[in-house]
Each structure stands twice: as structure tokens, then as C-alpha cells.
C-alpha positions as CSV (number, residue, x, y, z in Angstrom):
1,M,-30.1,2.5,-15.9
2,K,-26.0,2.8,-14.2
3,P,-24.4,4.2,-11.9
4,L,-24.1,8.1,-12.0
5,Y,-20.5,7.7,-11.5
6,M,-17.5,5.8,-10.5
7,W,-17.4,4.7,-7.0
8,A,-14.9,2.8,-5.1
9,G,-15.7,0.0,-3.9
10,G,-19.1,-0.2,-5.8
11,K,-20.4,-3.2,-6.9
12,N,-20.5,-3.9,-10.6
13,K,-18.0,-6.1,-10.6
14,M,-19.7,-8.6,-7.5
15,I,-23.1,-8.1,-8.3
16,P,-22.6,-10.9,-11.0
17,K,-20.5,-13.6,-8.6
18,Y,-23.7,-13.2,-5.8
19,Q,-26.2,-13.9,-9.0
20,V,-24.3,-17.7,-9.1
21,N,-23.7,-17.6,-5.1
22,P,-26.0,-17.6,-3.3
23,G,-28.0,-15.4,-5.8
24,I,-30.0,-12.2,-5.6
25,P,-33.5,-12.9,-4.5
26,M,-36.0,-11.5,-7.3
27,T,-39.4,-12.2,-5.7
28,G,-40.2,-12.4,-1.8
29,Y,-39.9,-9.0,-1.0
30,D,-42.2,-5.4,-0.6
31,T,-39.4,-3.1,0.0
32,Y,-35.8,-2.7,-0.8
33,V,-33.4,-0.8,1.5
34,E,-29.7,0.2,1.0
35,P,-28.6,2.3,4.2
36,F,-24.9,2.8,2.6
37,F,-26.0,3.4,-0.9
38,G,-22.5,5.0,-2.2
39,G,-23.2,5.1,-6.3
40,G,-26.6,2.2,-6.2
41,A,-25.3,-0.5,-8.4
42,M,-27.7,-3.3,-6.0
43,M,-30.3,-0.9,-6.1
44,I,-30.3,-0.7,-9.9
45,H,-30.3,-5.0,-10.0
46,V,-33.6,-4.7,-8.1
47,Y,-35.2,-1.8,-9.5
48,E,-34.3,-3.6,-12.7
49,N,-35.3,-6.9,-12.5
50,N,-38.0,-7.2,-9.9
51,P,-41.0,-5.1,-11.1
52,T,-43.1,-6.4,-7.2
53,V,-40.8,-4.2,-5.3
54,K,-43.6,-1.1,-3.9
55,H,-41.1,0.5,-2.4
56,F,-37.5,1.9,-2.0
57,I,-35.2,3.7,0.5
58,L,-32.2,4.6,-0.1
59,N,-29.6,6.2,2.7
60,D,-26.1,7.4,3.1
61,I,-23.9,9.7,5.7
62,N,-23.0,11.4,3.4
63,P,-24.6,14.7,2.8
64,E,-23.1,15.4,-0.4
65,I,-23.9,12.4,-2.2
66,V,-28.0,12.5,-1.0
67,G,-28.0,15.8,-1.7
68,L,-27.1,15.0,-5.6
69,Y,-30.2,12.4,-5.5
70,L,-32.4,15.1,-4.3
71,A,-31.4,17.7,-7.1
72,I,-32.2,14.9,-9.4
73,R,-35.2,13.8,-8.1
74,D,-37.0,17.4,-7.2
75,D,-34.7,19.7,-9.4
76,L,-33.5,18.6,-12.6
77,D,-34.1,21.3,-14.9
78,E,-31.8,23.5,-13.1
79,F,-29.2,20.6,-12.1
80,L,-29.1,19.7,-15.7
81,R,-28.6,23.7,-16.8
82,E,-25.8,24.4,-14.6
83,C,-24.1,20.8,-15.7
84,D,-24.3,22.0,-19.4
85,V,-22.6,24.8,-18.3
86,Y,-19.5,23.5,-17.0
87,C,-19.6,20.8,-19.9
88,N,-19.5,23.2,-22.3
89,T,-17.1,25.6,-20.8
90,Y,-15.1,22.6,-19.7
91,L,-15.0,20.2,-23.7
92,P,-13.3,23.1,-26.1
93,M,-10.4,23.0,-23.8
94,T,-7.2,22.4,-24.0
95,A,-6.5,19.7,-21.0
96,A,-3.9,22.1,-19.6
97,D,-6.5,24.0,-18.7
98,R,-9.0,21.5,-18.2
99,K,-6.4,21.4,-15.4
100,V,-6.5,24.4,-14.5
101,Y,-10.7,25.1,-14.8
102,Y,-11.0,21.8,-12.4
103,Y,-9.1,23.1,-9.6
104,N,-11.0,26.5,-9.6
105,I,-14.2,24.7,-9.7
106,R,-13.0,22.7,-7.5
107,K,-11.5,25.5,-5.1
108,E,-15.1,27.4,-5.7
109,Y,-17.1,24.1,-4.6
110,T,-14.8,23.6,-1.0
111,T,-15.0,27.7,-0.3
112,N,-17.5,29.6,-2.0
113,Y,-21.0,27.8,-1.9
114,A,-23.2,29.3,0.6
115,S,-25.1,31.4,-1.9
116,W,-25.3,28.5,-4.3
117,S,-28.8,26.7,-5.3
118,A,-29.2,23.4,-4.0
119,A,-29.1,22.4,-7.8
120,K,-26.4,24.4,-8.3
121,E,-24.1,22.6,-5.6
122,S,-25.2,19.3,-6.8
123,A,-24.4,20.1,-9.7
124,T,-21.0,21.0,-9.5
125,L,-20.8,18.5,-7.5
126,Y,-21.4,16.1,-9.9
127,F,-18.7,18.0,-12.4
128,L,-16.4,17.9,-10.0
129,M,-16.6,13.8,-9.5
130,K,-17.2,12.8,-13.6
131,T,-13.6,14.6,-14.3
132,A,-11.8,13.3,-10.5
133,F,-9.8,10.8,-10.1
134,N,-10.9,7.7,-10.6
135,G,-13.9,7.2,-8.3
136,I,-12.3,8.3,-5.0
137,W,-13.6,10.5,-2.1
138,Q,-11.0,12.4,-0.7
139,S,-11.5,15.6,1.0
140,T,-8.8,17.8,3.6
141,R,-8.7,19.7,6.3
142,E,-8.7,23.0,4.2
143,A,-12.2,21.8,2.4
144,K,-14.0,20.3,6.0
145,G,-14.6,17.4,4.7
146,R,-16.6,19.0,1.0
147,F,-15.2,16.6,-1.8
148,C,-12.0,17.9,-2.5
149,T,-10.2,14.7,-4.9
150,P,-7.7,15.7,-7.3
151,S,-8.6,15.6,-11.1
152,G,-8.8,12.9,-13.4
153,L,-7.3,12.0,-16.6
154,L,-9.8,15.3,-18.0
155,N,-9.3,13.5,-21.6
156,H,-13.3,13.4,-21.9
157,K,-13.9,14.0,-26.3
158,H,-17.6,14.4,-26.4
159,S,-19.6,14.3,-23.2
160,V,-18.5,14.7,-19.6
161,Y,-21.6,13.0,-18.3
162,D,-25.2,10.5,-20.0
163,K,-27.6,12.6,-20.2
164,Q,-30.3,10.1,-21.1
165,N,-29.0,8.2,-17.9
166,V,-29.7,11.4,-15.4
167,L,-33.2,11.6,-16.8
168,D,-33.8,7.5,-16.0
169,W,-32.6,8.4,-12.6
170,N,-34.9,10.9,-12.4
171,K,-38.0,8.7,-13.2
172,F,-36.3,5.9,-10.2
173,L,-36.4,8.6,-7.7
174,Q,-39.9,9.3,-7.5
175,R,-39.7,5.7,-6.2
176,V,-36.9,6.4,-3.8
177,S,-37.8,7.6,0.0
178,I,-33.9,9.2,0.2
179,H,-32.2,10.2,3.6
180,S,-28.9,11.2,4.8
181,G,-28.1,10.0,8.5
182,Q,-26.6,6.8,10.3
183,W,-28.2,3.6,9.1
184,Q,-30.4,2.8,11.9
185,H,-32.4,6.6,11.1
186,C,-34.0,4.8,7.4
187,L,-35.8,2.3,9.1
188,G,-38.7,3.0,11.3
189,N,-42.1,3.4,9.9
190,N,-40.0,3.5,6.4
191,I,-40.4,-0.1,5.9
192,Q,-43.4,-1.7,4.5
193,G,-43.9,-5.5,4.9
194,R,-41.0,-7.9,4.2
195,A,-37.7,-6.3,2.9
196,F,-34.4,-7.1,1.5
197,F,-31.5,-5.2,2.9
198,F,-28.6,-4.9,1.4
199,F,-25.6,-3.4,3.6
200,D,-22.8,-2.5,2.1
201,P,-20.4,-0.5,4.7
202,P,-17.1,0.9,5.1
203,Y,-14.3,-1.7,4.6
204,R,-12.6,-2.5,7.8
205,D,-9.0,-0.8,7.4
206,S,-9.6,1.1,3.9
207,F,-8.0,4.1,2.7
208,T,-11.6,4.6,0.8
209,Q,-13.5,5.7,4.0
210,Y,-15.2,8.4,2.4
211,G,-14.7,10.5,5.2
212,T,-16.7,8.5,7.7
213,D,-14.9,5.8,10.5
214,F,-16.5,2.4,11.0
215,D,-14.6,0.2,13.1
216,D,-14.8,-3.1,13.7
217,T,-17.5,-2.5,16.6
218,A,-19.8,-0.4,14.4
219,H,-19.5,-4.0,12.3
220,E,-20.8,-6.1,14.9
221,H,-23.3,-4.1,16.0
222,L,-24.6,-4.0,12.4
223,I,-23.9,-7.6,11.8
224,N,-26.2,-8.2,14.8
225,F,-28.7,-6.4,13.5
226,C,-28.9,-8.0,10.1
227,K,-29.0,-11.3,12.2
228,S,-31.9,-9.8,14.4
229,A,-34.3,-8.7,11.2
230,D,-33.4,-12.2,9.5
231,Q,-35.5,-14.0,12.3
232,S,-38.2,-11.6,12.2
233,G,-38.4,-13.1,8.5
234,N,-36.6,-10.2,6.1
235,L,-33.9,-10.8,4.2
236,I,-30.5,-9.6,4.2
237,M,-26.6,-9.3,2.5
238,Y,-23.7,-7.8,4.1
239,C,-20.9,-7.5,2.2
240,N,-17.3,-6.2,3.4
241,R,-14.2,-8.0,2.5
242,K,-11.2,-9.8,5.0
243,A,-8.4,-8.1,6.6
244,G,-6.1,-10.7,5.8
245,D,-5.9,-14.7,6.0
246,T,-5.8,-15.1,9.6
247,D,-8.8,-12.5,9.5
248,D,-12.0,-14.7,11.8
249,F,-13.8,-11.5,12.8
250,Y,-16.9,-12.6,10.3
251,T,-16.6,-16.7,11.1
252,R,-17.1,-15.4,14.6
253,T,-19.9,-12.9,13.9
254,Q,-22.2,-14.3,11.7
255,G,-24.4,-16.2,13.7
256,Q,-27.2,-18.2,12.0
257,L,-26.0,-15.8,8.1
258,L,-24.4,-17.8,5.9
259,L,-20.8,-16.9,4.7
260,N,-19.5,-16.7,1.5
261,E,-15.6,-15.2,0.2
262,Y,-15.0,-14.3,-3.3
263,D,-11.8,-13.1,-5.1
264,I,-11.2,-9.8,-6.3
265,K,-9.0,-7.2,-7.2
266,Y,-9.5,-3.0,-6.5
267,T,-8.8,-0.6,-8.9
268,A,-9.4,2.0,-6.6
269,G,-5.9,3.9,-6.0
270,R,-3.8,1.8,-8.2
271,R,-0.4,0.7,-7.2
272,A,2.7,1.1,-8.8
273,T,4.6,-1.9,-7.9
274,E,5.7,-4.2,-11.1
275,K,8.1,-4.0,-13.9
276,D,6.8,-5.0,-17.7
277,K,9.4,-6.3,-19.9
278,D,10.3,-2.7,-21.1
279,D,11.6,-2.1,-17.3
280,K,8.9,0.6,-17.4
281,T,6.6,0.4,-14.0
282,V,3.2,-0.3,-14.8
283,R,0.1,0.1,-12.0
284,T,-1.8,-3.2,-11.2
285,A,-5.0,-3.9,-9.1
286,K,-5.3,-4.8,-5.3
287,A,-6.0,-8.4,-5.1
288,A,-8.3,-9.2,-2.1
289,R,-10.9,-11.3,-0.5
290,E,-14.5,-10.1,-0.2
291,I,-16.9,-11.4,2.1
292,L,-20.9,-11.5,1.8
293,L,-22.9,-13.0,5.0
294,Y,-26.7,-13.3,4.0
295,S,-30.1,-15.2,4.8
296,P,-30.4,-18.3,4.4
297,A,-33.9,-18.1,3.3
298,I,-32.1,-16.2,-0.5
299,V,-30.9,-19.6,-1.2
300,N,-34.8,-21.3,-1.7
301,L,-35.8,-18.3,-3.5
302,N,-36.3,-17.3,-7.1
303,C,-33.0,-15.7,-7.9
304,Q,-33.6,-15.4,-11.5
305,V,-33.2,-12.4,-13.8
306,A,-36.5,-10.9,-14.7
307,P,-37.0,-10.1,-18.2
308,K,-37.3,-6.5,-19.3
309,V,-40.7,-5.1,-18.8
310,K,-42.1,-1.5,-18.0
311,V,-42.3,-0.7,-14.2
312,K,-45.6,0.6,-13.3
313,K,-46.7,2.6,-10.7
314,Q,-47.9,0.8,-7.9
315,L,-50.3,1.9,-5.0
316,I,-48.4,1.5,-1.7
317,E,-50.4,-1.3,0.6
318,K,-50.6,0.3,4.2
319,Q,-48.3,-1.5,6.4
320,S,-48.0,-4.5,7.8
321,K,-48.2,-5.8,11.1
322,N,-44.6,-6.8,12.4
323,N,-42.5,-6.5,14.7
324,Y,-40.1,-3.6,12.8
325,N,-40.3,-1.0,15.6
326,D,-39.0,-3.6,18.1
327,L,-35.9,-4.1,14.9
328,V,-35.1,0.1,15.1
329,E,-34.9,0.3,18.6
330,Q,-32.2,-2.1,19.0
331,A,-30.8,-0.8,15.9
332,V,-31.2,2.7,17.4
333,H,-29.4,1.9,20.9
334,V,-26.7,-0.6,19.5
């Protein structure tokens, strides 16, 4: 299984780095929680490597993204039919016609969706995301916040999307609680037993904000929750990036959490800034410094990737007595 779409800031490149240091815990928790879901690469990794997880919680503040997962989980047949209508129309077209088709569909999506079913709306979004530019989520005032990213290269040969991957997601999502809202609102009674929280909030001062603001005050409130949850015996990973070489935000706020830094290059919004040997402008990825705040307990846990096994349905145990209610109360009031 793989992410359904390209997502700027997705964690596919970071997961191998996390596996080396500090390690991604593959045992020691009952619930996996991802309150800033995006493309879901880390949830896939946990699902495929920790068959003992009883409960997965997915949340994103973007209702269009959440609607996509709900449609795949709850209305798969109509979702696939609508996707195939778009793809079967698009694939035989010339490059010029594909571009016109893309922008016509995008206009329909932003202006004429009120009468659509939820599955058709999500299938339309999925088609647009699979043919748009480089995993970027953009909108405009005219689109009223809805997906309105420019087209990509539109050079698909035989398919636009991987249908088997969508089927795999449908199977997995039967085990997932899906929420749309602020990160605090997916907690509470949804948590069962010990939890592993993976927080991937919007990058500080980033172009790719996905229609939502998340300033340093919001980051600090989130980190404070991370520290409280860690002290209560849960596992925490919080990732973001430094705003520059002199940025001390994370060393000032980390508390008892450990801090790692990683060199990374971002491909979202590549800049044409350099010349090649023929004096032609070429696009280069942007170098940056990712950070990870994490629970000290992670270094002592089993972080080995498990052998591939068939994940079987498990009965959900009754919620353990713990102090989650206190933690959620703190989170709601930050």
C-alpha cells in the first residue's frame, strides 16, 4: 500500500531516516493517532509493520481530504465508477485537450458541486489531485478555499491512478476512525490504551499551508500537549523544520522530549535558480533542515520492521483506565 496521491511535505523520504534514528516503534502501543494526516505515509508504515495495533485514528482539518477517505471507505463502488469516467475520457486525449479538460473539471469542482453525491465530489477531487502540479494544494478567493491547483505535466500513459491501491486503502480504512477538525478534536474517548501520536503539522512559514494557518503559538501549544502525553506514558513524534540556522524555537520548547535534526531537500515548488553547462536554467530542490521531537522511551522499544504478515481483525479491548480525559481537556483549552 502507498499514499493515494503526492503530498508536499509527505514523509516517504523521512521514514528511512526515522528508522535509523531514533527508530519507529513497532510495539508497545494499542492506538496509532495521526491528527495532521496529509498523505498518510507514516500510518501506512505502522499498519504494514505493527499488526498488534488495535485502533487507528485519522484526522485532518481539510474536509475535502477527509471526504476522499470517507468515500473510499464507505462508498467504494461509486467512487471508482466516477474515477473511471474521468480517466477513460482523459487518457485518449492529446496533451492540449487534456489541459483544457483539466481546467474544465476544476471549474466544475469549485463552482458546480452542490448537486453532486459525496462520492462523485471526492472522485473528482482525486482525479484533479492525480493530474495537478507536484503535490501542491492551492486555492483561490474565487474557489472559496476548495482545491484549485494548476495542472501538472498531464503526461500519463496508461492510467491515472492505481486501482489496486485504492482497494487496499478500502480494506485498511475499515479499521480507521476518520475525523475532520482541529487536532484536539480527534482525541478523547477515541484513544484506547497506550497511544503513539505522530504529529506532522504545517511547516512554519511555509508556502504549502493547505489553506490553514498554524503559527508559532499554535506549534507551542501542540508541543506542550506532546510533553504532557509523553509524561503520561504515551509515545510521541512531532516533526517540522527549522526556520533557519539560528532558529532556536525547538530547543526552547522541547522540554523532556529528545530532538533530532535531518538534512532534507524539498521538491514542492522547485525553483529555477541555476544554470547547467549549456547555460540553460534548471530547477533545483530546496535544501532544508527537518527536526523531530520524540519520546525518550522510543529508543528502548522494538523499532525493527516486522516481517510481512496478514493483518487480522482483532476485538477492540475496553478502554483502559488512564488520564486521557485530563490530556484532552488540556488540549481543548490551549
